[in-house]
C-alpha positions in Angstrom: -116.5 82.4 1.6 -117.9 85.1 -0.7 -120.6 87.5 0.6 -124.1 86.2 0.4 -126.4 88.4 -1.5 -129.6 89.7 0.2 -131.7 87.9 -2.4 -130.4 84.6 -1.1 -131.9 85.3 2.4 -135.1 86.8 0.9 -135.7 83.6 -1.1 -134.8 81.3 1.7 -137.2 83.1 4.1 -140.0 82.8 1.6 -139.3 79.0 1.3 -139.2 78.6 5.0 -142.5 80.5 5.5 -144.4 78.4 2.9 -142.9 75.1 4.3 -144.0 76.2 7.8 -147.6 76.6 6.5 -147.3 73.1 4.9 -146.3 71.6 8.3 -149.2 73.3 10.1 -151.7 72.3 7.4 -150.4 68.7 7.6 -151.0 68.6 11.3 -154.5 70.1 10.9 -155.4 67.8 8.1 -154.4 64.8 10.2 -157.3 65.5 12.4 -159.6 67.2 9.9 -159.2 65.0 6.7 -162.5 66.2 5.2 -161.7 69.9 5.2 -161.8 70.6 1.4 -160.7 74.2 1.8 -157.6 73.2 3.9 -156.7 70.6 1.3 -156.9 73.1 -1.4 -154.8 75.5 0.6 -152.3 72.7 1.2 -152.1 71.9 -2.5 -151.6 75.5 -3.4 -148.8 75.9 -0.8 -147.1 72.7 -2.1 -147.2 74.1 -5.6 -145.7 77.4 -4.4 -143.1 75.6 -2.3 -141.9 73.7 -5.4 -141.9 76.9 -7.5 -139.9 78.8 -4.9 -137.4 76.0 -4.5 -136.9 75.7 -8.2 -136.2 79.4 -8.5 -133.8 79.3 -5.6 -131.9 76.3 -7.0 -131.6 77.9 -10.4 -130.0 80.9 -8.9 -128.1 79.6 -5.9 -127.7 75.8 -6.3 -129.2 72.7 -4.8 -131.2 72.7 -1.6 -131.6 69.0 -0.8 -129.4 66.0 -1.3 -130.1 62.3 -2.1 -131.8 63.0 -5.5 -134.3 65.6 -4.2 -132.4 68.4 -6.0 -130.5 68.3 -9.3 -126.9 69.4 -9.6 -125.4 71.4 -12.3 -122.0 70.7 -13.8 -119.6 70.7 -12.2 -120.9 69.0 -9.0 -122.4 71.8 -6.9 -122.5 70.2 -3.5 -119.1 71.4 -2.6 -120.2 75.0 -3.2 -120.8 77.0 0.0 -122.8 78.2 1.8 -125.1 75.3 2.2 -128.7 76.1 3.0 -128.3 74.9 6.6 -125.2 77.1 7.2 -127.0 80.4 6.9 
């Protein structure tokens, strides 16, 4: 397996941080559904998560399977490392 560049880890950490905030906001909003500020923060984080994942996938390949990420040609799912391996 080739060496993984530091940027891979940097981008993956940014994705994980934003997705953690999304999980926490989801839990909060389940009990505070009328908190407009939290909803706006959730929507902003969801947009940022999509942006980060798109950038990551363009540089390093797909993150999620089953149609949630596109594959370039040739099929990229046999390229390593897979996100869950690092």
